[in-house]
OpenMM code with the backbone's topology and positions (N, CA, C; nanometers):
from openmm import Vec3, app, unit

residues = "MET ASN ASN GLU LEU VAL PHE ILE PHE GLU TYR TYR ASP LYS GLU VAL THR LYS MET ILE ASN GLN LYS TYR GLY PHE SER MET MET GLU ALA TYR LYS ARG PHE VAL LEU SER GLU THR HIS LYS MET LEU THR ASP ILE GLU LEU LYS MET TRP GLU PHE SER GLU SER GLY ILE PHE ASP MET TRP GLU ALA GLU GLN VAL THR GLY ASP PRO ARG ASN SER LEU TYR ILE ARG ARG ASP".split()
positions = [
    Vec3(1.9610, -0.1080, -1.0573),
    Vec3(1.9468, -0.1823, -0.8906),
    Vec3(1.9929, -0.3069, -0.8828),
    Vec3(2.0341, -0.2694, -0.7733),
    Vec3(2.0615, -0.4574, -0.7178),
    Vec3(1.9743, -0.5309, -0.6824),
    Vec3(1.9570, -0.6704, -0.6603),
    Vec3(1.8397, -0.7223, -0.6130),
    Vec3(1.8067, -0.7205, -0.4597),
    Vec3(1.9012, -0.6660, -0.3444),
    Vec3(1.9073, -0.6265, -0.2748),
    Vec3(1.8238, -0.5052, -0.2403),
    Vec3(1.8228, -0.4493, -0.2841),
    Vec3(1.7035, -0.3148, -0.3483),
    Vec3(1.5851, -0.3444, -0.3551),
    Vec3(1.5908, -0.4328, -0.4693),
    Vec3(1.4218, -0.5220, -0.5140),
    Vec3(1.3732, -0.5858, -0.4408),
    Vec3(1.4167, -0.6315, -0.3535),
    Vec3(1.4012, -0.6972, -0.2100),
    Vec3(1.3283, -0.6312, -0.1208),
    Vec3(1.3932, -0.4912, -0.0857),
    Vec3(1.3791, -0.3883, 0.0016),
    Vec3(1.2413, -0.3206, -0.0122),
    Vec3(1.2549, -0.3210, -0.1480),
    Vec3(1.1238, -0.2053, -0.2071),
    Vec3(0.9906, -0.2869, -0.2114),
    Vec3(1.0472, -0.4124, -0.2349),
    Vec3(0.9111, -0.4914, -0.2542),
    Vec3(0.8773, -0.5227, -0.1176),
    Vec3(0.9660, -0.5495, -0.0037),
    Vec3(0.8933, -0.5413, 0.1155),
    Vec3(0.8106, -0.3892, 0.1689),
    Vec3(0.8468, -0.3326, 0.1212),
    Vec3(0.8114, -0.2130, 0.1736),
    Vec3(0.6697, -0.1951, 0.1001),
    Vec3(0.6249, -0.2036, -0.0415),
    Vec3(0.5214, -0.2294, -0.1344),
    Vec3(0.4338, -0.3319, -0.0751),
    Vec3(0.4787, -0.4306, 0.0066),
    Vec3(0.3801, -0.4971, 0.0366),
    Vec3(0.3256, -0.4578, 0.2010),
    Vec3(0.4037, -0.4135, 0.2973),
    Vec3(0.3975, -0.3628, 0.4340),
    Vec3(0.2850, -0.2183, 0.4038),
    Vec3(0.3159, -0.1309, 0.3580),
    Vec3(0.2732, -0.0487, 0.2895),
    Vec3(0.1196, -0.0242, 0.2319),
    Vec3(0.1529, -0.1069, 0.1704),
    Vec3(0.0058, -0.2129, 0.0972),
    Vec3(-0.1091, -0.2272, 0.1889),
    Vec3(-0.0317, -0.3244, 0.3136),
    Vec3(-0.1495, -0.3724, 0.3900),
    Vec3(-0.1789, -0.2664, 0.4562),
    Vec3(-0.1454, -0.1608, 0.5103),
    Vec3(-0.1091, -0.0412, 0.6283),
    Vec3(-0.2447, 0.0078, 0.5541),
    Vec3(-0.2128, 0.0241, 0.4410),
    Vec3(-0.3116, 0.1577, 0.3809),
    Vec3(-0.4630, 0.0389, 0.3522),
    Vec3(-0.4854, -0.0733, 0.3452),
    Vec3(-0.5881, -0.2001, 0.3399),
    Vec3(-0.6422, -0.1559, 0.4347),
    Vec3(-0.5923, -0.2301, 0.5557),
    Vec3(-0.6198, -0.2022, 0.7065),
    Vec3(-0.6758, -0.1015, 0.7468),
    Vec3(-0.6316, 0.0330, 0.6971),
    Vec3(-0.6247, 0.1417, 0.7940),
    Vec3(-0.7960, 0.2073, 0.7048),
    Vec3(-0.7783, 0.1464, 0.5430),
    Vec3(-0.8520, 0.2829, 0.4820),
    Vec3(-1.0137, 0.1831, 0.3978),
    Vec3(-0.9660, -0.0028, 0.3969),
    Vec3(-1.0360, -0.0485, 0.3415),
    Vec3(-1.0261, -0.1023, 0.2260),
    Vec3(-0.9673, -0.0102, 0.1586),
    Vec3(-0.9542, -0.0171, -0.0058),
    Vec3(-0.8955, -0.1816, -0.0466),
    Vec3(-0.9287, -0.2056, -0.1253),
    Vec3(-0.8665, -0.3999, -0.1554),
    Vec3(-0.7649, -0.3479, -0.1797),
    Vec3(-0.6712, -0.4667, -0.1761),
    Vec3(-0.5097, -0.4765, -0.1683),
    Vec3(-0.4788, -0.4266, -0.3360),
    Vec3(-0.5182, -0.4803, -0.4451),
    Vec3(-0.4929, -0.4057, -0.5061),
    Vec3(-0.5105, -0.2424, -0.5446),
    Vec3(-0.5902, -0.1914, -0.4567),
    Vec3(-0.6309, -0.0508, -0.4957),
    Vec3(-0.5282, 0.0194, -0.4036),
    Vec3(-0.5088, -0.0590, -0.2856),
    Vec3(-0.4192, 0.0355, -0.1881),
    Vec3(-0.2730, -0.0195, -0.2626),
    Vec3(-0.2350, -0.1429, -0.3316),
    Vec3(-0.0897, -0.1084, -0.3436),
    Vec3(-0.0969, -0.0440, -0.5039),
    Vec3(-0.2014, -0.0101, -0.5637),
    Vec3(-0.1762, 0.0944, -0.6955),
    Vec3(-0.1794, 0.2837, -0.6092),
    Vec3(-0.2755, 0.2784, -0.5443),
    Vec3(-0.2643, 0.4083, -0.4698),
    Vec3(-0.1028, 0.4087, -0.4197),
    Vec3(-0.0773, 0.2894, -0.3928),
    Vec3(0.0407, 0.3490, -0.3043),
    Vec3(0.1836, 0.3609, -0.4346),
    Vec3(0.2045, 0.2740, -0.4650),
    Vec3(0.2887, 0.2979, -0.5860),
    Vec3(0.2790, 0.4180, -0.6714),
    Vec3(0.1540, 0.4423, -0.7398),
    Vec3(0.1556, 0.5771, -0.8369),
    Vec3(0.1834, 0.7005, -0.7394),
    Vec3(0.2346, 0.7027, -0.5823),
    Vec3(0.2766, 0.8343, -0.5136),
    Vec3(0.3870, 0.8631, -0.5045),
    Vec3(0.3760, 0.9558, -0.4827),
    Vec3(0.4821, 1.1097, -0.4675),
    Vec3(0.6023, 1.0374, -0.3399),
    Vec3(0.5433, 0.9783, -0.2608),
    Vec3(0.6293, 0.8587, -0.1490),
    Vec3(0.6726, 0.7661, -0.2169),
    Vec3(0.6169, 0.6978, -0.2823),
    Vec3(0.7051, 0.5396, -0.3561),
    Vec3(0.7776, 0.6051, -0.4022),
    Vec3(0.7827, 0.7001, -0.5109),
    Vec3(0.8726, 0.7542, -0.5887),
    Vec3(1.0193, 0.8201, -0.5080),
    Vec3(0.9636, 0.9071, -0.4109),
    Vec3(1.0272, 0.9037, -0.2982),
    Vec3(1.1637, 0.7919, -0.2551),
    Vec3(1.0758, 0.7180, -0.1900),
    Vec3(1.1382, 0.5692, -0.1397),
    Vec3(1.2263, 0.5089, -0.2259),
    Vec3(1.1800, 0.4642, -0.4218),
    Vec3(1.2643, 0.4240, -0.4562),
    Vec3(1.3716, 0.5394, -0.5341),
    Vec3(1.3882, 0.6564, -0.4852),
    Vec3(1.4873, 0.6979, -0.5605),
    Vec3(1.6210, 0.6720, -0.4258),
    Vec3(1.6907, 0.5965, -0.5117),
    Vec3(1.8321, 0.5690, -0.4163),
    Vec3(1.9561, 0.6627, -0.3443),
    Vec3(1.9427, 0.7723, -0.3634),
    Vec3(1.9669, 0.9041, -0.3128),
    Vec3(1.9754, 0.9699, -0.2461),
    Vec3(1.7882, 0.9024, -0.1856),
    Vec3(1.7200, 0.9579, -0.0519),
    Vec3(1.7405, 0.8741, 0.0172),
    Vec3(1.7911, 0.7504, -0.0018),
    Vec3(1.7857, 0.6360, 0.1280),
    Vec3(1.6876, 0.6487, 0.1838),
    Vec3(1.5709, 0.6222, 0.1512),
    Vec3(1.4279, 0.6428, 0.3051),
    Vec3(1.4121, 0.4729, 0.3487),
    Vec3(1.4610, 0.3939, 0.2617),
    Vec3(1.4904, 0.2630, 0.3384),
    Vec3(1.5135, 0.2262, 0.4428),
    Vec3(1.5785, 0.3505, 0.5194),
    Vec3(1.6168, 0.3690, 0.6015),
    Vec3(1.5221, 0.4086, 0.7383),
    Vec3(1.3936, 0.4511, 0.6840),
    Vec3(1.2584, 0.4271, 0.7801),
    Vec3(1.2096, 0.3040, 0.8279),
    Vec3(1.1519, 0.3218, 0.8994),
    Vec3(1.0238, 0.1917, 0.9397),
    Vec3(0.9199, 0.2236, 0.8222),
    Vec3(0.8615, 0.0806, 0.7931),
    Vec3(0.7683, 0.0949, 0.6876),
    Vec3(0.6633, 0.1817, 0.7468),
    Vec3(0.6229, 0.2187, 0.9327),
    Vec3(0.5204, 0.2883, 0.9871),
    Vec3(0.5664, 0.4471, 0.9294),
    Vec3(0.6511, 0.4404, 0.9461),
    Vec3(0.7052, 0.5819, 0.8704),
    Vec3(0.6909, 0.6648, 0.7063),
    Vec3(0.7133, 0.5345, 0.6246),
    Vec3(0.6878, 0.5393, 0.4955),
    Vec3(0.5267, 0.5249, 0.4831),
    Vec3(0.4598, 0.4526, 0.5431),
    Vec3(0.3468, 0.4816, 0.5628),
    Vec3(0.2875, 0.5995, 0.6094),
    Vec3(0.3368, 0.7474, 0.6888),
    Vec3(0.2862, 0.8005, 0.7731),
    Vec3(0.3141, 0.9547, 0.6618),
    Vec3(0.4684, 0.9385, 0.5482),
    Vec3(0.4258, 0.9809, 0.4830),
    Vec3(0.3666, 0.9867, 0.3434),
    Vec3(0.3286, 0.8746, 0.3153),
    Vec3(0.1938, 0.8203, 0.2296),
    Vec3(0.0657, 0.9246, 0.3130),
    Vec3(0.0506, 0.9002, 0.4150),
    Vec3(-0.0916, 0.9777, 0.4674),
    Vec3(-0.0965, 1.1163, 0.4524),
    Vec3(0.0279, 1.1845, 0.5086),
    Vec3(0.0411, 1.3744, 0.4790),
    Vec3(0.0649, 1.3596, 0.3670),
    Vec3(0.1173, 1.2787, 0.2598),
    Vec3(0.0597, 1.3251, 0.0975),
    Vec3(-0.0475, 1.3412, 0.0653),
    Vec3(-0.1580, 1.2012, 0.1083),
    Vec3(-0.2785, 1.2516, 0.0775),
    Vec3(-0.3790, 1.3378, 0.1422),
    Vec3(-0.3119, 1.3706, 0.2493),
    Vec3(-0.4231, 1.5506, 0.3347),
    Vec3(-0.3434, 1.6597, 0.3003),
    Vec3(-0.2143, 1.6744, 0.2682),
    Vec3(-0.2000, 1.7821, 0.2521),
    Vec3(-0.1179, 1.8164, 0.0816),
    Vec3(-0.1115, 1.6582, 0.0272),
    Vec3(-0.0282, 1.6533, -0.1186),
    Vec3(0.0976, 1.6692, -0.1038),
    Vec3(0.1681, 1.6759, -0.0161),
    Vec3(0.3497, 1.6491, -0.0245),
    Vec3(0.3744, 1.5481, 0.1063),
    Vec3(0.4118, 1.4985, 0.0893),
    Vec3(0.4572, 1.3569, 0.1669),
    Vec3(0.6061, 1.4816, 0.2877),
    Vec3(0.6238, 1.5032, 0.2316),
    Vec3(0.7462, 1.6054, 0.3376),
    Vec3(0.7048, 1.6870, 0.3828),
    Vec3(0.5442, 1.6818, 0.4465),
    Vec3(0.4927, 1.7244, 0.5427),
    Vec3(0.4919, 1.6628, 0.6936),
    Vec3(0.5360, 1.5279, 0.6662),
    Vec3(0.5136, 1.4092, 0.7561),
    Vec3(0.6303, 1.4092, 0.8589),
    Vec3(0.5451, 1.3892, 0.9894),
    Vec3(0.6573, 1.4289, 1.1370),
    Vec3(0.7710, 1.3362, 1.1080),
    Vec3(0.7516, 1.2578, 1.0246),
    Vec3(0.8973, 1.1480, 1.0316),
    Vec3(1.0047, 1.2202, 0.9595),
    Vec3(0.9834, 1.3029, 0.8523),
    Vec3(1.0446, 1.4240, 0.7869),
    Vec3(1.0975, 1.5464, 0.8670),
    Vec3(0.9716, 1.5957, 0.8668),
    Vec3(0.9800, 1.7603, 0.9532),
    Vec3(1.0218, 1.7574, 1.0991),
    Vec3(0.9989, 1.6208, 1.1612),
    Vec3(1.0762, 1.6075, 1.2610),
    Vec3(1.0120, 1.7312, 1.4021),
    Vec3(0.9213, 1.7525, 1.3767),
    Vec3(0.8869, 1.8500, 1.4484),
    Vec3(0.8739, 1.7837, 1.5685),
] * unit.nanometer
topology = app.Topology()
chain = topology.addChain("A")
for resn in residues:
    res = topology.addResidue(resn, chain)
    for name in ("N", "CA", "C"):
        topology.addAtom(name, app.Element.getBySymbol(name[0]), res)
């Protein structure tokens, strides 16, 4: 993985963690852990999916969809309903 992608993934980790912390009140460490261990994060870091083209809000929405439904693919950002 090149340095640019590492920087991009670190950015998403920071921003989505902050969003989880602010909305759900988890500590930053707990929010980070919940995001990094999620299917959403696994998809984000899959180079073939190129999910870094989504905004951090889109990734957060996918994470929330995963928490509610068990599958980040249920997010409106992916389904586009």
